[in-house]
N, C-alpha and C positions, 0 to 999 in steps of 0.2 A: 459573514453568510454561518445564520444557524444551520443545524444538525438537518432540521426540519427540511430547508430549503434546498440543503440540498440534495437530500434523498427526492425529493420533489423531480430535482434536473435530472437525478437518476433514472427514476422513471419516466422520465419524456425523452428520453435521447431516440434518436430514429430506430434501431435497433429493438427497443421495448416496445417501442409505439405501432411498429408491426408485429409482433406476436397478437393474435386473436387473443381476444380477453378473457374468453372461455379456457383456454388452453393453458393463460396465464394461472387463472385463477382455479385450473384443476390441479388438488392434490388429496383427492380423497382416496388418490388409491396406496398414498404413500402415508407413514404414520408421519404424528405430530412433530416427532422430535427428529426428522430425517433431516439432517443439514444438507444434501443434495437439493431437496424439493424447496426447500427455501431458499438456497442459493437461487435455482433456475429461475424461479418465482422474483427473486429480488432485483435480477442480471437481465430478466426478459430472453435467457437463453435456452436452448434444449439442449442435452448431450452434455453437459461438463464432468470431467475427470472424476467421478465417483474417489478414487484414492488421495486425490487433491483435498476434496470435498471433508473426506472424514481425520486427512492430517490437518486441517482447518481447524475442524470441530474439537480436535485432540488438543494443540495448542491451542487453544481459545479456553479450554478445558484445564487448561495445567496453570493459564492467566488467570483464570475465573471456574471456578472450583462449582460456581450457582448458574453458569451458562447454559450447561443441558436442561435447568429448570425455563432460563430468560427463553432458549432457545422455541420449548414447547409453546408458552407465551407466546412468542411471536407469530410462529407458525400458524397456529388458531386463529389469532387475530387477522391473519391472510388469506386465510381460509372463511372466513365467517361469512355466514350469509347478507345477503342485501349490499355485498358489493359495486356499486353501479362500475364503477372506475378506478383507477389509478390512481388520482387524485385524492378522490375519497376513502381509498383506502388507508393512504398516508396519512390523510388530517384525523385518521381518526384513533390514531396507534399513539400509545401511549411515548410518555419522555423515554423510559423505557425500553421499551419496543424500536422507537427510531436507534438509540444508542446500541441495543443488539442486533438493529439492522446492520448499520454501520461498521460494525464490526465483524462483520460475515462479507459485506463488502468488498470491506479494504483489502484483504490480503488475495482476494481474487483479481483485484487489478495491480498492487503493489508487488503481488509477490513473498510478502513475509508478514508477519504480524508483531504487536510489539513496535516499540518505538526506538529509532536508532539511533545510538550517539558517539561522536567524534572524539569525546570529552572525556568517556569512562572507559575502563577496561574491560565491563562487563555488564549490558544494556538487558534490555525483555525482549528483542529483534529476534524474532523464529524465523528461519528460510520456511517458504511453503512452495514455490516454483519460483523459474526465470523464464522459460521458454513459453511457458501455458499463461503465464501473464496478460490479463485482458486488457492491460493500458498498450499493449502494444499494437492492438486491431487498429485502431483507426487511420495508422498510417502503414497500416499493412501491406500496401499496394502501391506502395513507394519505398520505404525500408524494413530493413529486417530486425530480426531482433538480435542486438548488438550484443556480441561478447567479445570481442578486439579490435584492435585498430586495422581495417581491410588493407589502408592504404599502406601501411606497415609505420615505421616511426618517424615522426616531423609531418606524418601529411598536410597537416594544417598548417606549415609555412608554406605552399604553393598555391595559389588558386585553382579552385576545382575545373578539371577538365571542361575546356569550351567557353568558361568565365574571360572576361578582358576586365580584370581588376584595373583601378586605376593609379598610380605612382604614388607610392604610401608619401606622407609630408616628411622632411627634411628632419623635424626635431619630435621623430615617433618613438626613438630610443630615450628620450628625453620624458615622454609619456610615460614610458613604464617606470622608467626609475624614480618619479616624483609619488612619493607615499600617500596614501590615501588616508583621508583624517581620520584618527583614533576612535573607534564605538567608544558612545558614552559608557559601557558598561562590559566588562570581560568577564564570562563567571571563570570560578578559579577552576584548575581540570580537578580532577578524580584522581587523589596520588598514587592509586596503583599504577592509572593508567600513563600517570607523569613518570614514574618510577621504569614501564616496558619502555618509552618514547625518547626519555635519554637517554637508555640504554644501559643501567645501573641492575636492570634484572633482564634475563634472556625467558622467561616465562612468566606465567600469571601465577604460579604456586611462588616463585621467587622472589618477584615484586610483591606479593601480600606478607611473606616472610621479613623481608626487608623492612616495610612498613611497619611491620608491629614491635619488631625489632626496635627501631625509634622511635615508636612512642611514645 
C-alpha cells in the first residue's frame, strides 16, 4: 500500500468522517505553521494535547530541519479554498505533503518518532507519549493501555477465566523444540550494540571506546 492510499484510509475512518467538513477545514483561526491545527485536521480529532503536539514538532524538526517549512506548506494545502471533500484534499496533495502528513500522524498513533531498532545501540526513535497514543482508542471499550502484565508472571500459561480450552497435543513440547527454518538473510548487528548485549561493556560509552580500541 502506498503512502497516499494509507492517508486516504486514515481520512475515511469513522471518527474523521463524523467530523463536520467545515469544522475540519476551518484552520483560518490558527497560523499555517500551527502543528496542533494540522494534527487535528489530519486525525479528525478536536482537543488534542497541545504539549504533545509541540513535542512532535520539536522532535520532527530535530530529525529534519526543513520540517517547519514543510509543515507550513502542508497547512496551506489542507486549508486551500475549494476543497470539497477529504478525498479531494488528499488527491491534491503533493508527494512531499503526503510524506509530511504521515510524519505527523505516525507519532500521534504510535507514540514515538523515528524508527526503533533492535540491532543498534543507538537509533533515531524518540519517545512522544504512551498513554495518549491514539492507537489504543479503537479497543478502548475492551482493553486498557498496557503497561505491565496485569495478571502477574506467566499469566498466559493458563486459559483465560471462563474459557474451556481443549487439551494440548501430547507432542506439544516437541513443537517448541523444533527450530524454525533459518531466515534467508540475517543483518549484521551493530558492533556497539553487540558489545552491550554480550556483556563486554556496561554502557554506551564503554562499548564505543571498546570498539574504537579494537578497530
